N, C-alpha and C positions, 0 to 999 in steps of 0.2 A: 492554356497550359492546360493540362491534365494529367494526372496519371504519376506514377515516382520517375524521375528526368535520367538518363543515363550518369548524370554524378551521381544522383542521389544511392544508385547499385551500387557504384564502383568504391565510394567510400565507404558502404554499409562491407561492401565486401573488404577493405584495406582493414578493417575496424575486427572481423571476424578474422582476418589472417593474424593482427598483432593478438587478439584474444582479450580486450576491453570492451566488456560486454555493455558498461555505463555510456562507451562514446559511442557504441553503434546503436544501442537504445537513443542517444539524442538524434543523432540522425537520422532516426527512423522517425520520430515523433517531430522534426522540422524538417518533411521533405517538399518538396515542389506543388504536390497536391494541395489543391484550392480546398481545402478542408480543416477543420479543426485536428488537436493532435488526437491518436486516436489512446482510448481507454486503457490499453494493454499496456502501452509505452508508459502512458503516464502513471499507470500505477504500479511499476515497475520502479520508476525512479523515486519513487514513495516510498519502497520498501527498500530501495539503497540508502534511502536518507537516516533509515532505522538500524541501519546495517553499522557496527561499531568499525568493523573491516574495510569501510567506505570512506576513498578520501574525498571530503564533502568541498575542498576548493578545488581539487579536480575536477567535479562535478560542474562546478559552479566555473570555474574554464574553457570547460565544452560548450558551456550554455554561452558564454561572451563569445568564443570564438566564434559560433552560428551567427552572430549579428553581424558580422564583416560580412556577409552576403551581400552581395549587389540587388537580390532578388524580394521583394516586398513581403514574397508567401514564406519565404525563410526564416526571414528576421522577426516578422507580426507572429510566425508558429511558434518560437526560440521565445517571445517574451511571452506568449500564455502559457507555455509551456515550466517557464520561470515561475511566474505570476501564480499557477495551480501548484508547484512545488512548496513556493512561500508559504502557501494558504493549507494546505493537506499534510505537507512533509513533518519530518521529525522538527522543534524548533531551534536548531543545529544548524538546521541551513539558514536561518533567515539571522539568525545569531552572525553566522560570515559574513554574508552578505553585508549586515549592518557595518561591520569591521572592514571594513573596504573602504578606503579612500575613495575610489572613483565604481562608479557601477555600468550603466549604458551609457553611449557618449553618441546620442542618434537625435541629436538637438540639429544638425545639418543633411540627417538623411534623407532622400529623395531617389524613387525608382525611377528612369525614364523612359522605361524600356515600352510603354502604354498609358493610354489614359486612367486605364484601370489603377497602376502603382502612383501617380500622381496624385489621386483620390489616397487610397491604404497611405502612403506618406507621411500624412498629414495626421493622421491617427495614431502612425506607427510612432512620432514622436513626441507626442500626447500621452502615451499609454507609456513609453520609458521613463517619461517627467513622471507620474505616477509611481512606478515601482519603485526608483528610485526614492522620493519622499517618503514612499512605505518605509523604508530600509533607514532613514533618517530620521522617521518615527524612531524605529525600535532604538535604535541607536540613543534617542536623548531619553527614553524612559524606560529602556528595558523590558519592556513588554508588550505586543503586538495589540491594538484597539481593537481589531475587530475578531480576537481571540480571550478578550479580558473578562473577568467574573464582571457580571452583572446583578443586579438585583439589590434593595436596601442596604443589603451589605457587601457591594461590590468594590469596586476598586474606588472606580471615581463618584461613590457615594460616600464613601470613608476618607476624603482626603480630607488635610487640613486645610488654611485658607492662601496661605503662599504658595502650596506646591496645587493646589488646585488653580490658580491663578497663571501660574508655569506652564501646567498641560493643556490648558483648555486649548491655546493660543496653538500648539504641535496639532491638536488634534484638526483645527481648521485650518493648518495648510494643509493636511492629507485628504479634508474634504475638498480642500480648493481644486487641488490636483484632482482629483476624479473629477469632479463635475468640470474641468476642463475639457475632459473628454469629448463631451459635449457634440454627441452623436443622433442623428433623428431617425425617425423609423424608416425612411426612403436608403440610408445608406447604408442599409445592414443590409448586405447585398450576396452576403457568400458566407459559407460555415470559418472561413479565419476570424472576420472582427467577429463573426455571432458568439463564439465560443470568447473573445475577450468582453463582449460585451454582456455575459453570463458572469463571468468571475467581477466586474466591475459593478456590477446588479448586488452581488451577494454582499460583497465587501460595503457596498452604500448600506445596504441593512443595517449592518452590523456594526459600523464604523459611526452612524448617525443615531445608531441606539446610546453609548458609549458619550459621546456628544448630547446629549440628550441627558443622560444621567449626572455629568456633567454640570450641565447648567441648571438642574433641579437642586443641586447640592449649592453650587453658589446662589441661588435665591435664596435657600434656607437660611443665608451665611450674613445675605447682603447687609439687615439694617445693623447688626451688630460688627461691619469691618470699620476702618479706618477711614477716612476721605480719600487718600491716596489709590486704595484698596476700591473705595465702592467708585471711585469712578473710571479704576481699569474693567471693572465686573462689567459697569454699565455699559462703558464700549464692546465690549465679549460677546452681551443679551442683546445688543442690536444688531451686531456682526451676525449672532445666532440665526435671526427671524430672518435677514437676509439669506443663510443657507438654506432655511426651513423653504422659503418658495423656490429656490433653485434645485430641492433635492426632490418635489414636488414634479415637477415639469422633467427630471429624472427617471423619476419612476410613471409618467405618462406616457413614456418613450417603454416602457418595458412591459406594459397596459398593451400598447397598441402593435407591438410584434409576439405579443401569444402568451405573453408570460401569464398565468393565471392569475385570477385575480385576488384569491385568498393566498397568495404567495406576495401578496404586495400589503405594505402596514396601509395604518390610516393616516394619517398625520392630523393631529389636535394643537392648533396653536394658543397660546394662551390670550386671555382678553387685553385688546388695547391699553386699559386701565391700570394695568400693570404695570406697565411703560410712564405712565403718569408717576406713579407711587413710587419707582423709581430715581425719578428723576428730579422730581420736589425733596426725596430726603436727601440728595446728595444737594441740591442748593439749598438746602437748612443746614447741612453742614459747612458751606463753603459761608453762611452768611447773609444770604439772600432772604429775602421776602418770598415766601410759597403763603399758598393756600393751609387754610389751618382744617388736617385732618386727624381725626382719633384714632388709638392706637387699633381699636376694633374694626376701625372700615381699611385699615392698612393691612391686619392681620387677616380679614377678611378675603383680602382681593388676591393679598400673596396665597392663600391659602387652592382658593380655585383656580390662581396659575398650577399652582402645583399641581393639581387634580389631571387638569388638562396635559400638561406633559405627563406624568404618572398612566395615563389613560397612553398616550402614545409609545411609551418604553413597554407597556403588557403586549401593544399591538404588534410591538417588533419579538418578544418574546415567543410570542404566537407564531407567529412567522418563524421562527428560529425552531420553536419544538417542530413543526411540519416538517420541515427539512431536515429534521436528526429521525424522525420516525421515517421518512422517506425512505435517508440512504438506510436506515437501518430495516426493512421490511426488501430493500433492492439485496444487503448484501444474505439476508436468511434464504430470498429465493437463487441467489448464487450457491451458495452452500448446499442448500437443496438440489440442483442440478448435478451438482461434483458428486454430491453421493451417490444420484440413480442414475451416475455415469460409471460410478467403482462398481455399485452391483451388478450392473449389465455386465463388465469387463468380469468378474467373479462368474457370475452365472455363465461367460462362455466360453471358461477358458475352463481345462482339467483342475479336478482336488486330488491333490494327494494329502494323505495323512504323514506324514514323517517326525517319527519321533527321534530327537538326538539320541540316544540311545541306540537307534537302528543301523545300522549296517548297509551297503549298498549292496554289497556283496551278496546278502542275506535273502533277495529278490527271489522267489521260486513263481515260475509259471507266470509272470507280470506283476507279481502283487511284491509289498513290501511288506519283510517280517518287524513286526512292530515288538516284538520280546526284546523286555532287557538284558541290556547286554550284560556277560557275569566276571564278575572283578577274581581273577585267579588269586589274590593276596590281601583279597578283604576280608574280615573276619563276616563266618556261618552264621545267620541269626536264625532262631529257632524260637514260635510264637506258641503257647498255649492259653486259651484263655481259660482252665481251670487252676491253673498252677498258681500257688498260694508263695507269699516272698517267706524264704525259709529267716528263721529268727538267730540259727547257728550256723557255722559255717558247715562244720562238719554232719547237719543235719539236712542237708539243701539234698534237692530233690529234684534232679532234672528229668521232664518230663520230653522226648522229641521225636519230634512228629516226624511220619516219614514222608519223607521228599528222592525223588529222584534228582539226585544233585550233576548235573553235567561235570562236576567239576573230576567226578569219579572215574568216567570213562576213559580210559588210555595215559592217564596222567601218573606219573611217578609220586609218590609220597615215600617224605623224608623218614625215615624209621628213628628210633634211640640212640644209635650210634654215629648217627649223622650222614648216612649211606641213603639209597635210594632203592626202594623196589616198586615193582607195578603194585600198584592198587588193586584189592579183589574186586569184584563185582561184589555191589552190596545188597545183603540177604533183608529182607524185610522180617522185620523181630518185633516185641511190642515191648514197650518200656518199661525198665527196670532200676529200683532204687540202688545204691551203691551203699552197701555197708561193711566198714572198715573197723576191725578189730586191731586198735594201737598195742591196746594192753601184749596180746598173744604174738602181733609181728615183733613188737621191739623185749617180750621179755624172753625166758628160755626157753619155748617151747613155736622156736619159730617153723621148724621142722613140720610139725605135728597140724600148726596153724596151718599151714601153707599144703599140708599130705589130705588134711582132715575136711579143710573149707576152699576147694579152687575153687568153686564159683563165687566165692565171697569178691574176687577179685576178677570182675569183667571189665570190657572194655566197649565202649559207646558203641552204637549204631553197625555192631557187626565187628569189631577193628580187632587185628590178631592182636595178640599179648603182645610185647614189646612194639609196637608200635604207640609213639607219642604222641598225641591228636592234640594242633595249637590251637590256644586261646578256649581251652575247657581246663578247667581246674581239676575237677575230680574227676575228669579222665587221667588227666597227668597225672595228677597224685594216684592214681590208682597203679596203673603204670609204673610208675616208680617204686610203689610197696613191692608190686611185684619183684621187680624184679630183684628189688633187695632182699627178697625172701628169697628166689632161687640160689643170688648167691651165697646166703650164709650156709642154705643147705649144704652145694658144692662143697664150701669152705671145710664145714663138720666131715664128710664122706671123706 
């Protein structure tokens, strides 16, 4: 069985018609092809979990529906896709998974289509059990052990005794479910189970690192615990030693299938003398006869054990840092490739420089006119670098630059009395000052003032008398004064 089946193509086409991109991507990620889910489909689903407008319950239900298939390939790939989304997706996805009463009910799954179906069905049942336990663990502690903060100030190192004794058994149950996958190197024969094993391998490293830090915290508090707490703590530590042996075997399988030795942490077991010291301390609390041991020897034994477990934790941290660095380099390489692809597209395509003020109809001979558009109702601006700020309104000396204003070509101009007349062609002239003698204008010699000094009433920029220039205070004032003087003269006559 290879390639997408007819059923896969029809299902994807149906989701394309209905417009459900999430359902279509889930279908594409869980086809009948005997290979792991494609990265582009997994990345899209992760992106969906980070979008607030995506319905997370609908996404989860779509994944659950795919597990109803009778094909081991579809079901196994669906579990792998769900696991990948729980690990790398937004936390609200695993929160929803933890809030469900039932998750994967595949304890009786069996694909009878062939010998390979029988073999893979066993691992599907084990894998689904681990994913269920992973969600249950999140429900109990409200965080994911594989993502929890580690170190001296980490979550597992700073818990108090009561909470620690309740939390470590939860980690143990999840670790047991993971190790129960129990696969050999000879059974990793296809891309589907290999993809699942890689996710389990990464989870085992992070999960055991949190488990290890919880044991370190337990040992540091052990000799200060009560008798019942010491009894629980001793039982937890004995189970930890058993699981350390099992995780070592699991990591050996990872090394056999080709995982880099640098990506596999080194496990350092605590000295056996520590277990004897813990048992003797519990026996002394129960009133039994024990060997005499000084506080110094007991402290030395505890220190050596904590140091060994701390070295294991450092080894796990190095593996995590190496993985983060590899992911960062991969992301940078992808970003660089996208930039290069974008530059090639820009070089191939024609480059146009179009401003928002340019009009498409202003193109001449295949070129685009980028000259700024003229606003007929805007205030004309005049600049002069040598102009000085006026200290008085009457001493204002405007200097006008000679510019060919397109507004004056064939456009009507409002006159003083509200009518419109054709604008004259502007004539170049030099900037002149405006001197108005208000005493002569408003005094008794109005006619003589007008007759003797007609050049005192000037219009800027070649405007004819009687024309009111908008937005120019001095010119408007001069026109009004001139009109007033002419009117008085006519009245006197």
